N, C-alpha and C positions, 0 to 999 in steps of 0.2 A: 431485588437481587443486587447485591453489591458487586461492583466491578473494580478490580484493581487496575486493569489496563483496558479501557474501552476500545482502543484501536485493535488490540489483539483479539478481542471478542468479535469485532466486525470482520476482521480478516478470516477468523475461524469460521464464522457463519457463512461467509461467501464461499470459502473453500469447500466446506461440507455440503452446501446446497449444490454447488457445481458438480461435485463428485457423484451425487445421487441422481443427477440429470434434471434438476429443477430449472425452469426457465426464468424465474425471478425469485427474489428474496427480500424480506424487509429486515433491516438492521437498525439498531439504536444503540446509544444515543447519538444524535446529530451534533457535531461540533465543527469548528473551522478546520481543525487538523484532519478529521476524518473526511470532510468535504473535499479538501485539497488532495488527499491521498486517492480518493475515489475518482476525482477529475483526472489525475495522472494515469490511473489504471484504465480509464475510459479512453483517454487520448492515445494510449499505447495499444488499444484494441483488445484488452483483457475483459472489459465490461461493455455492456450496451448502455441504454438510456438510464439515467439516474434522476429520480424525482424526490425532492425533499418534502416531507409531510410534517407540518408543525403540529405538535400536540402540547398538552399541559405539562407533560413530563420532560419536555426538551426537544422532542422531534425525532423523526425516523427518516431513513432513506429507503426508498423502494428502488431496487436495482435489477435491471434486466441482465441475465447471464447469457453469454454467448458460447460457453463451453470451451474456452481457450486457456483456462487456468490449469496448469499441471500441479503447482504448489504455490502458496503464498502465505506470508506470515510476518510477524514482527521480529525485530532483532532486539533481544533484551539480555543484558544491559545495552543501552545505546552507546556503542563504541564511538569515541572521537576518532576521526580519520582525516589525514592530511591528503592533499590532492595527489601526491605521488604514491600513496598507499592503497588506492582503490583496487588495484589488481589483486592484491592478497586477499581482500575481502570478497572479490568476485569469485576467486577460486574456492573460498570457504563456503559461500552461501548459494552460488549459482552452479548449475550442472556443467556449463561449458562457456568458453569465452564468447562474448557477443550474443549470448542466449539469456534473456531475462533482464530484469532491472533491479537495482538496489535503490531504495528510497532514502534520500538524505535531506536533513534539515540544515540549511545554511543561513548565513546572514542575509541572503537575498530571497529566502523563502524555501519551501519544500520543492525538491526537484529530483530527477533521476541522477544516478552517479555519472552517466555520460554527459548530461548537461552541466553538472558541477565541474567535471574535468575540462570541458570546453571553456567554462568561465573562470578556470583556475581557482576554484573554491574548494575548501575542505568543509567538514561539518560533522554531524552526528548521524550515524546510521539508525534508521527507525524501522525499516522493513524491506521485504524483497518479494518479487513475483516473477514466475516464469511459467 
């Protein structure tokens, strides 16, 4: 199966499995980007335990779902955003101020938009979750 956007595929599988009430889901392919995004979602309480399973095809993640995801996905195209412009994108992709997170790739790595604001960083939007 050819994937144009592996991160979009992972987010979609997580969202769909959570919506039908599954307690865990296996997603692939495993990459550094997807590992970091999953770590952030776990740290923010949207996901439970994450276990990486190495396979010949590149590896999978086994993810425990906790039922706290209302919606998650990728932002495509990846918009460039300055530190002062996060509020406009919050209004566009999140349902309410202070509810949910935007995932941003910066020069200091992948983080939430709140962490980027605190560190005075801009970057590229890659996803959202609430």
